[in-house]
C-alpha positions as CSV (number, residue, x, y, z in Angstrom):
1,M,-1.3,34.8,21.6
2,S,-0.4,32.0,19.2
3,I,-3.1,29.7,20.6
4,E,-5.8,32.3,20.1
5,S,-4.7,33.5,16.7
6,G,-3.7,30.2,15.2
7,I,-0.4,31.8,14.1
8,S,2.8,29.8,14.9
9,I,5.5,31.6,16.8
10,V,9.1,30.5,16.9
11,A,12.3,31.9,18.6
12,V,15.3,32.4,16.3
13,P,18.3,33.3,18.5
14,Q,21.9,33.5,17.3
15,I,23.6,30.1,17.0
16,P,25.5,30.2,20.3
17,D,22.3,30.8,22.2
18,I,20.1,28.0,20.7
19,F,20.8,25.6,23.6
20,R,20.0,28.1,26.3
21,V,16.9,29.5,24.6
22,A,15.6,26.0,23.7
23,R,15.8,25.0,27.4
24,S,14.0,28.2,28.5
25,V,11.0,28.5,26.2
26,K,8.0,26.4,25.4
27,I,7.8,27.4,21.7
28,P,9.9,25.9,18.9
29,V,13.4,27.3,18.4
30,F,14.9,27.6,14.9
31,A,18.4,28.4,13.8
32,Q,19.1,31.5,11.7
33,H,21.1,29.4,9.2
34,V,22.4,25.9,8.6
35,D,25.0,24.8,6.2
36,G,24.6,21.9,3.8
37,A,27.8,20.3,5.2
38,G,28.0,16.9,6.9
39,A,30.4,15.7,9.5
40,G,34.1,15.8,8.5
41,S,36.4,18.6,7.4
42,F,34.0,21.4,7.4
43,T,35.5,23.7,10.0
44,G,33.4,26.8,10.4
45,H,30.2,25.3,9.0
46,I,27.0,24.9,11.1
47,T,25.6,21.5,10.5
48,A,22.0,20.4,10.9
49,E,23.1,17.8,13.5
50,C,24.7,20.6,15.5
51,I,21.6,22.8,15.7
52,R,19.4,19.8,16.3
53,D,21.6,18.6,19.2
54,A,21.4,22.2,20.6
55,G,17.6,22.0,20.7
56,A,16.6,23.7,17.4
57,R,13.6,22.2,15.6
58,G,14.2,23.9,12.3
59,T,16.0,26.7,10.5
60,L,15.3,29.8,8.4
61,I,16.0,29.4,4.7
62,N,17.5,32.3,2.8
63,H,17.8,34.6,5.8
64,S,18.1,38.2,4.7
65,E,21.6,38.4,6.1
66,R,22.7,35.1,4.7
67,R,21.1,34.9,1.2
68,L,21.5,31.8,-0.9
69,N,21.8,31.8,-4.6
70,Y,21.2,28.4,-6.2
71,L,21.2,29.8,-9.8
72,T,25.0,30.0,-10.0
């Protein structure tokens, strides 16, 4: 268990399930990805406010299926 080992455990469900999972577990829930877009004309982007309001307490950065390249 996390308490015994000192290792943090988080749940990382798909975006549509964050709200439901966050209400059902006692461990932190993270998003698999968040876009760096704010409010406004960003249809299709997942904002930090959106995942926070759904109950997520963080996000993965550079998920293997959503790699980010800041060098270009």
